[in-house]
N, C-alpha and C positions, 0 to 999 in steps of 0.2 A: 262581225260585230255590228250592232245597230244602236245608234244613238238618235234620240229624238230632240229636235230643236223647234218648239212651237208646232206648226203643222207640217214640218219637213223631217223625213227620216233620212239619216246618213248611214249608208251601208259601207262597211269597209272590211278588208281582209278577204280571205277565201270564202266563197259560198259554193259548196260542193255537197255531194251526197253525204259526206261525213259529218256535216254540221247543219244541214239545211233544216232539219226538224226544229232545232232551237231557234234559228233565225225566222222561220215561218211563224211560230207562236209569238215572238216578240213583235213582229210586224203586225200581226193581227190584233194584238193588244193595243199597239199604237194607232192603228187605224180606227178602232173602236173609241180611242181617246181623242180622235180628231185629226190624225195625220192625213194630209191630202197630196203630198209630193214625196217622191223618193229619189234621193241623189245616189247614183251608183258609181261615182267618180273614184271612190276609194276601193273598189273591188279589185283584188289582186289575183284571184284565180277563180274560175267558174267552170261549170259543166251544165248539162241540161236541166239539173235540179234547180238552178237559179231561175230559168224561164218558168218552170213549173210553180215555183214560189210566187213569182210576180203575177202569174195568172190567178193563183189562189188569192193573193191580196186583192186583185181587181174584182173578183167575185165577192169578197168580204166587203169592199167598198160599195159595190152595187147593191148587195143585200141591205146595206145601211142607207141606201138611197144617196150615196155620195159618189165622188169621183176621185181618182187617183192618177197622177202624172208621174212619169218617169224621166229624170234628167240624167244626162251623161251616160247613156247606154253604151256599155262596152261593145266594141265591134265584134267580139266573139259571141256575144249574146245575140246580137243582130243576125249573125251568120247562122246560128242554131235556129232562131225564130224563122228565118227565111227557109231553111231546110225543112222545117215542120210545117211550113205554110201558114204561120200564125203572126207574122210580123205586123200585120195591120191591126192586130188586137192589142198591141202595145202602145199606149198613148205616150208619145215622146214629147218632152218639153224641150229643154235646152239640149243643144247637139251633144253627140257622144264624143268619147275621147279615143 
């Protein structure tokens, strides 16, 4: 689930292949509406589709000539990003949990 509070997106619950499509579209709409930070503290389950979604959101923000920051990156996500060699592409803000 995604909730927007001003320029901040709060992502909670599972983000897996089963639901990433809906999450992706909600996030794109929020980025187009001015979201500039994503808080992932509420993510309860993830797979590599979360990483793909975050990279897609980064592309959307860049296409709009904006920036996007990710706070509270789950350790599992960082592990996947390191495995794929893309961890440096994820602009981290506040520490992960």
